[in-house]
N, C-alpha and C positions, 0 to 999 in steps of 0.2 A: 217889848218882850226881850228878855235877855238872850244874848247869843249862845250862852251856855245851856239854856233850857232845851230839853229834849223836844224836837218837833213832833214826834209821835205822841208825846204826852199832851202837848197842846191840842193836837188833832182830836185825841180821845176826849179831852175836856170840852172842846167845842161841840163834838157830837153828843156828849152827855147833856150839855146845856140845851142844845137845840131839841133834843128828844124829850126833855123833862119840862121845858118852858112852854107855857100856853100863850105867852104874850108875843104878839107879832113884832112888836118893837124890839123886844129883847133878841128875837131871832135875827132881825135885820142888823141889830148892833153886832151880834156875834158874826153875822155874815160879813159885815164890813171889816171887822177885826181880822177875819180869816183872809179876806181879799188883800188887806194891807200886808199881812204876814207873807202871803204868797208872792206879792210884788217885791217885798223886801228880799225874800229868798232868791227871787229871780235876779234882782240887782246884785246881790252878794255873789251869786253863781257867775254872773257876767264878769264881775270884778275879779273873781278867782281865776276865771278862764284867761282874762287879760294878763293877770299877774303870772300865771303858770302856763302860758301858751306854749313856750318852748319845751318845757318838761313834758307837757301833755302830748305835744306833737311827737316828741322823741319816743315816749312810751307807746303811743299808737303805732308808730313805724316799727319799733322794736317788736311789739306784739305781732304785727303783720309778718315781719321777717321770721320770727320764731315759728309762727303758724305755717308759713311757706316752707321753712326748713323741715318741720315735722312732716308736712305732706310729702316733700321730696324724699325724706328718709323712708317713709312708709312705702312709697313707690319703689325705691331702691331695694328695700327688704323684700318686697313682693317679687321684684325681678331676680334677686338673688335666690329666693326660694324656687322660682321657676327654673333658673339655671341649674340649681342643685338637683332638682328632679330630673332635668334633662341629662345632666352628667351621670346621675344614678342609672338611668335607663341605658345610656351609652356604655357605661362600665359593665352593666349587667349583660348587655349584648356582647361586649368584648370578652367578658369572662367566659361565657359559653364557647366563644370562638377559640379563646386561648386554651380552655380545658380540652376542647376537641383536638386542637393541635398537639397538646401535651400527651393525650391518650394515644394519638397516632404515633408520636415519637416513641412512646414506650413500646407500642406494638412493633414498630420497625426495629427497635433495639432488640426486642425479644426474638424477632425473626432472624436478625443477624447473628445473635447468640446461638440460635438453633442451627443455623447454617454452619457456623464455626464448629459447633459440637458434632454435627454430622460429618464434616470434613475430618475432624480429629478421630471420630469413631471408625471411619473408613480406613484409617491408617493403623488401627489397633491390631489387626491380624499380623501385619508385617512387624510392628514393634513387639508384639507378643512373641513371635517366633524368635526374634533377636534376644529377648530377655530369657526365653527358655533355653536357647542355645548357650548363653553365657551363665546360666543357672542363677540369675537374679530373680528368684521366685517371688519374693515379696512385692517387688515392683510389678511383676507380671500379674500377680493376683489382684493387686489394687487396680491396675488398669482394666483387667477383665471384669471384675465385679462392678466397677463404675460404669463401664460400657454397657454391660447387660442391664443394669438398673436404669440407665438412660433409654435404652432401646425398648424396655418393657414399661417405661414410665412416660416421660414427655414426648418421646419419639415413637410411641406405640402405633399411632395412626399413619405414620409415614410408610406408605406401601413399598416404596423403592428400597427400603432397608430390611425387607422380610427375609431375604436370603442371608444377609449378614447377621440378622438377629438369630436365626436358626444355627448358623455356624458358631457364633460366640456362645450361645446358650449350650450347645453341645460341648464346646471346649470347657465351659465352666463346670458342667456336670462330670467331666472326666479329669479335671485339673487335680483334684485331691488324690487321685490314684498315682499321679506322677510324684506329688509331694510325699505321699506315704512310701513309695518305692525309694525315693531319695533318703528319707528318714531311716529306712531299714538299711540302706547301703552304709550310712554313717554309723548306725548302731552295731552292725555286724562285720563290715568289711573295713571301713576307714579306721574304726577304733582298734581293730586287730592288726592292721598293716604295720603299725609302729612296733607292735610286739614281735612280729616276724622279723622285722629289720634288726631289732635289738638282739634277738636270738642268733641271727647270722653273725653279728659282731662278736658275740661271746665265744664263737668257735665250737669246737667239739666238746661234748659233755660225756664222752665215752668213759672218761676216767672215773665217773661215778659208779660204774659197774665194771669191774675188772674180770670177775669170774663169770663167764656166760655159759659154761657147759651145762649146768642144771638149769631148769626153767622154774624160777621161784614164783610163788604167788605173791602178789603185792599187797602189803598191809597198809591201808590208808591212814591208820592211826600213827604210823611211824614215818610219815613223809617228812622230808626236810622242811624247816620253818618257812623258807621262801616259797614253798609250794602251796602253803595253806592260804585259803581265801581271806581277803581283807574284809573288814567290816564295811558296810555300805557308806558310812560316814567318812571313811578314809580314802575314798576313791578320788583320784585326780589323774588327768591325762596331760601329757606335754602340750603346751600351747593353749591350754584352756584353764580357766579359773573355776573356782567352786560355783555351783549353780546358784548358791545364795548370793554371790557377788554380782551376778548378771540377771537383771530383771528383764523378762521377756517383753514387758511393756515399754522399756526404754531402748530396746534393740532397734537400730536403724540399718538400712542397707546402703552401702556405699557402692555406687555404680562403677567407680574407678578401681576398686580393689577386687581381688579374687574372693568370691563369696565363700569358698570352702577353706580359706586360709585358717580360720578358727572354727573348729568343729562345733564347739559349744554354742557360739553365736549362730552358726549356720543352722543347727538343729532348732534353735530358738526362732529363727526366721521361718523355718518350715512350719513350726507349731503356730506361729502368728498368722501365716498364710492359711493354714487349715482352719484356724478360728474365723478368719474373714470369710471363708467359704462355708462356715457353719458345719464343719465336718469333724469336730472333735470326737463325738461318740463313735463315728466310723473309724477314726484313727485308733482309738483305744481298742476297739474290737479287732482291728487288723493286727495290732501289736500282740495282743493276746493269742490270736489264732496262728500267727506265723512264728511265734517265739520258739517253740520246740523244733520246728523244721529248720529255722535259721541256725539254731545251735547244732543240729545234725550236719548242716552244710559246713559249719566251721570245723567240725570233726573231720569231714571228708577232705576239706582243703588242707587242714593241718597234717593229715595222713599223707597226702600227696607231697606236701612240703618236706616232711621228714624223709620220705622215700627218695625224693629228688636230691635232698642233701646227702643221703647215703650214696646214691649213684655218682654224685660229683666227687665224692671221696674215694670212689672205686670200691665201695662196699656192696655186697649182694644182700638180698633179703632172705638169706638162709636162716635156718633154725638157730644157729649159734649166735646170730646177731639180734634175734627177736627180743630178748629182755632189754638190751640197751636201747634199741629203737623204740620199744614200747615206753620205756621210762622217758626218753626224749619227747615222745608224743604227749605223754601225760603232763610233763613240765610245760610244754608249749600250750597245751589246752588250758591248764590252770592259769597261765598268764593271759591268754586270750579271753577266757571267761571273766577274769577280773576286769579286763578292759571293757568288755561288753556290759558288765554290771555297772561300771562307772558311767558309761554312756547312758544307760537306762536311768541312773539316778539324775543325770542332767535333764533328760527328756521328761521324767516324772516331775521334776521341779518346775519346768516350763509349763507343763499341763496344769499343775496345781495353781500356779499364778494366773493362768489364763481363765480357769473356771472360777476362781475366787474373786476376780476383779469385779468391782461394783457394777460396771457397765457391761459385764459379760452377757453374751446371748444365751448362756446356759444357767440352769439353776443347780441347786445343791443335789439334785437327783442324778446328775451325771456321775456314774461310778467309774473311777479310775482304777488302774491296776496298782500294785505296790511292789516293793523290792522283794517281798516274800514270794510273790508269784514268779519272779525271775529266778530266785535261788532254787525254788522247787524244780523248775524245768532244768536248770543246770545240773542239779543233783540227779534227776532222772536220767539225763543223757550220760553223765559220768558213771552212774551206777552200772550201766551195761558194760562199760569198759572195765571197771574195777572188779565187778563180780565174775566176769568171764573174760579176762584179758587175752588169753591165748586164742580162744575162739574168735574174738573180735579182731585180733591181729591177723590171724590167718585169712579171715574173710576179707578184710580190707586189702591186705597185701595181694591176695589172689586176684582181687578185682583190679588192682593196679597193674598186675602182670599180664592179665588177660588182654588179647588183642582187641583193638577198638572195632 
């Protein structure tokens, strides 16, 4: 049998022959042939083993080594998986512990912040008093509003602060009254002080009226040009710029400077403080309600000023001096009312900016006053003097001469 012949084909041929042959001799022959072939294969196998013993041994050892390494790798992978699971559990436990510590740290930090806030709030009354005394009202308002918000917010449950809470809340409720009074002081007193000083520097104006024997009626249509009121757009006061040049939103308070040095800025600070207190409607109402009375007070102060000026010159309040003194009073009033109107234009500009700002607390329904309201009241007050000058003069001068 050829070496190249397929053994499986020979086996199939032998099986086919044995199954189809009925002759015992043929079967025995095939059996013998099969035995010889088996023996020959066995001998060939032994020869191949002898010839390739080294390679076979090496292959077997290599296979065993590979199998062993695969087994070890599997064991190591299993151990790694177990270690990873163990690490995962440990990390999970540590994470909970670390998270707990982190939360505790946040709580402690929050408590410390609350303690610092409480300590700062306890100092608010003293600092507030200092700011009010120095008239740094914007800083005082910010401090008061912030303190009340904290006391009625995060610190609401702190029972030890109940008295302080009531005290600061009461101060906040009344703070706007102080600011409104300061605003009116600048509108009607500070604005007119400079007018009075300028009139003193001008000296006597008696030369305007030389013939005082008859008592003439005053015709307001023939007043000198410098007596007539200016248009509201022309108003300006020394030391202050146009209201359009100063934005109330950009006004800052310098704690190192005199807050009243610039009246325009100071009135802006007052409006800004009133806005923080949410008292703009109350402010507008107070300005409207007090306008006429404040103008009348200017008339009284001006009358006293003219009378005092006459006394200093050695003049009496006799009938012969009445026309000249009355003219002097009217000129002074015209100048002062111009200054008051200028101050109102500044305040009105601040109010308009405050209400119109996008983040304003107020809507378009807040009704402000306008310059027409101011002029109407000024005309009403002057009408009394112009229509009945002599009666007014006598009444006011008699009041000044009467004993206190």
